[in-house]
C-alpha positions in Angstrom: 0.3 -0.3 0.1 3.3 2.3 0.7 4.5 1.8 -2.5 0.9 2.3 -4.4 1.2 5.8 -2.4 4.4 6.5 -3.0 4.1 5.6 -7.0 1.3 8.1 -7.1 3.0 11.1 -5.3 5.7 10.5 -7.8 3.5 10.3 -10.8 1.6 13.7 -9.3 5.2 15.8 -8.8 6.4 14.0 -12.2 2.7 15.6 -13.7 3.1 19.4 -11.7 7.4 19.7 -13.3 5.9 19.0 -16.7 3.2 21.4 -16.5 3.9 25.0 -17.7 1.1 27.4 -16.9 0.0 29.4 -19.8 1.2 32.9 -20.5 -0.6 35.9 -19.0 -2.9 37.7 -21.5 -1.6 40.9 -22.8 -2.4 43.8 -25.1 0.1 44.9 -28.3 -0.5 48.4 -29.2 0.4 49.4 -32.7 0.9 53.3 -33.4 1.7 54.4 -36.5 0.9 55.8 -39.7 -1.6 54.4 -43.2 1.0 51.6 -43.7 0.4 49.9 -40.9 -3.2 51.2 -39.9 -6.9 49.7 -40.5 -8.2 50.9 -43.3 -12.3 51.0 -44.1 -14.3 49.1 -46.3 -13.8 52.1 -49.0 -10.3 51.4 -49.3 -10.1 47.7 -50.0 -8.2 46.6 -51.4 -5.7 48.9 -49.7 -4.4 47.3 -46.7 -2.0 47.8 -43.5 0.3 45.4 -42.4 -1.2 45.8 -38.9 -4.5 44.3 -40.3 -2.6 40.2 -41.0 -0.1 40.8 -38.2 -3.0 40.6 -36.0 -3.8 37.0 -36.9 -0.5 35.4 -35.9 -0.8 35.4 -32.5 -2.4 32.7 -29.8 -5.1 33.7 -27.7 -3.3 35.2 -25.0 -2.9 37.9 -27.2 -4.5 40.7 -28.2 -3.5 43.0 -30.9 -5.1 46.8 -30.5 -4.2 48.7 -33.6 -4.2 52.6 -33.2 -2.4 53.4 -36.3 -4.0 56.2 -38.4 -3.7 57.6 -41.9 -1.6 60.8 -42.3 -0.2 60.6 -38.6 3.0 61.7 -37.2 4.8 61.4 -34.0 3.4 64.7 -33.4 0.1 65.0 -34.8 -0.5 61.4 -33.1 0.0 63.0 -29.5 -1.5 66.2 -30.2 -4.3 65.0 -31.5 -4.7 62.7 -27.6 -4.3 59.3 -29.5 -1.5 58.9 -27.7 -2.4 59.4 -23.8 -5.3 56.9 -24.2 -2.7 53.8 -24.9 -0.6 54.9 -22.0 -3.8 55.0 -19.6 -4.4 51.3 -21.0 -1.4 49.9 -20.7 -0.4 47.3 -18.2 2.7 45.1 -17.0 3.9 42.9 -19.8 2.1 44.4 -22.8 4.2 45.7 -25.9 3.8 49.3 -27.7 5.1 48.9 -31.4 6.0 52.1 -32.6 6.2 53.2 -36.4 6.3 56.7 -37.9 8.3 58.4 -40.2 6.1 58.9 -43.7 4.5 61.6 -42.3 6.9 63.4 -40.1 9.4 63.8 -42.6 7.9 65.0 -45.4 8.3 69.0 -44.8 5.2 69.9 -47.4 3.2 67.9 -45.3 0.9 69.8 -41.9 2.2 66.4 -40.4 5.6 67.5 -40.7 7.6 67.1 -37.3 11.9 68.4 -37.3 14.1 65.9 -36.8 14.6 67.0 -33.2 11.1 66.9 -32.5 11.1 63.1 -33.8 13.4 62.2 -31.5 11.6 63.9 -28.7 8.3 62.0 -29.5 9.8 58.7 -30.2 12.0 59.0 -26.3 8.3 60.0 -24.9 6.7 56.7 -26.5 9.2 54.6 -25.2 10.0 56.4 -21.6 5.9 56.4 -21.0 5.6 53.0 -21.9 8.1 51.8 -19.7 6.9 53.6 -16.8 3.7 51.7 -17.2 5.9 48.2 -17.5 5.4 47.8 -20.8 7.8 46.9 -23.5 8.4 49.6 -26.5 9.7 48.4 -29.6 10.7 50.8 -32.5 10.3 50.5 -36.2 11.6 52.1 -39.0 9.1 53.3 -41.8 8.4 50.8 -44.0 10.1 51.3 -47.6 8.5 52.7 -50.9 8.5 51.3 -53.7 11.0 53.3 -55.8 13.5 52.0 -58.3 16.1 53.7 -60.2 17.0 53.8 -63.8 18.8 50.3 -63.6 16.5 48.6 -61.3 17.9 49.1 -58.0 15.9 50.1 -55.0 16.1 53.7 -53.6 15.6 54.4 -50.4 13.3 57.3 -49.4 13.1 57.4 -45.5 17.0 57.8 -45.2 17.0 60.8 -42.8 13.5 59.5 -40.2 15.1 55.6 -40.3 18.4 56.3 -39.3 16.7 58.6 -36.2 14.7 55.8 -35.1 17.9 53.5 -35.2 19.9 55.8 -33.0 17.1 56.5 -30.7 17.0 52.8 -30.5 20.7 52.4 -30.0 20.5 55.0 -27.3 17.6 54.3 -25.0 18.2 50.0 -25.6 15.1 49.7 -27.4 14.5 46.5 -29.5 14.6 47.7 -33.0 12.8 46.2 -36.5 14.6 47.7 -39.0 11.7 47.4 -41.3 12.8 50.2 -44.4 16.1 48.1 -44.9 14.3 44.5 -44.6 11.0 45.6 -47.0 14.0 47.1 -49.6 15.5 43.9 -49.4 12.4 42.4 -50.3 11.5 44.7 -52.5 15.3 44.4 -54.5 13.7 40.8 -54.9 10.5 41.2 -56.5 12.1 44.0 -58.4 10.2 46.6 -60.7 7.5 45.1 -62.3 6.7 42.1 -59.9 7.0 44.6 -56.8 3.8 46.1 -58.1 1.6 43.3 -56.6 2.8 44.0 -53.1 0.9 47.9 -53.6 -1.8 49.6 -54.1 -1.8 49.1 -58.4 -4.9 48.9 -60.2 -6.0 49.2 -64.1 -9.0 51.3 -64.5 -12.1 49.4 -64.1 -10.6 46.4 -62.1 -11.8 47.2 -58.8 -14.9 49.2 -58.1 -13.2 51.8 -55.2 -11.0 52.8 -57.7 -13.0 53.2 -61.1 -10.1 55.0 -62.6 -8.0 52.8 -61.1 -4.9 53.3 -58.9 -1.1 53.6 -58.9 0.0 53.9 -55.0 3.8 53.0 -54.1 3.2 53.3 -50.2 0.3 51.8 -49.6 0.0 48.0 -49.7 -2.1 45.2 -51.3 -3.1 42.6 -49.0 -0.3 40.2 -50.2 2.0 43.2 -49.8 0.6 43.6 -45.9 0.8 40.0 -45.4 4.6 40.1 -46.4 5.2 43.4 -44.5 3.7 41.8 -41.3 5.8 38.4 -41.6 8.9 40.8 -42.1 7.9 42.2 -38.3 7.0 38.6 -37.0 10.4 37.2 -38.1 12.2 40.1 -36.7 10.6 39.5 -33.2 12.1 35.7 -33.0 15.5 37.3 -34.4 15.1 39.6 -31.4 13.9 36.8 -29.1 11.2 39.0 -27.7 8.9 37.2 -25.2 6.2 38.1 -27.8 8.1 35.8 -30.5 7.1 32.7 -28.2 2.6 33.4 -28.7 3.2 33.6 -32.4 1.3 30.7 -34.1 2.4 29.1 -37.0 0.4 30.3 -39.8 0.9 31.3 -43.5 2.5 34.4 -44.0 2.8 34.3 -48.1 
């Protein structure tokens, strides 16, 4: 009888030691611009990369995409879009920060000086960490721009470098989506890369009866490809969040 009891005790201890409690529930906040944002039905098939990104995590993760078309770091703050994110943060949450497209263009109302851009990024990082959340910086995703010889050209040189510098100075995880997406576009080449963007012939889609030639915003395929780059970088960075990615096809 004692032997029987010891066997069951040992079995119970082995079972407990093999049991790993499920990870706690967290929220991943996305803050950024139109290349990341959720699109209205009238904009379809335009797709922000944050849309497919949300479907690659297990049930412990909620993706809250707060990115908005046309926003820069400055206007995102001025329009009171950042403070509600801060107020909602809990320990272990993530904040994915991707700006630059609208900050860098001097002719836009969203223009943000280089110094202000840096300060805003640092604010996002500091205030996220104050709530024990984990900020991740992302360089602005590449536009589709090739030179005459078919070589991809960078269009975010200054502001991407500012993101990299802030990431280094603040020891913040960095996903260099600018460089990675440029490499992807180069692999696709001048013509095939059109498939990744909102490129439509007249009459091809009812939302764009006159057609569309957009080298900034993505098709569904392009959004999935960009989301795949972000997910792969999370794994390379060995973020805890990467452990919650489920194996779904990103092709």
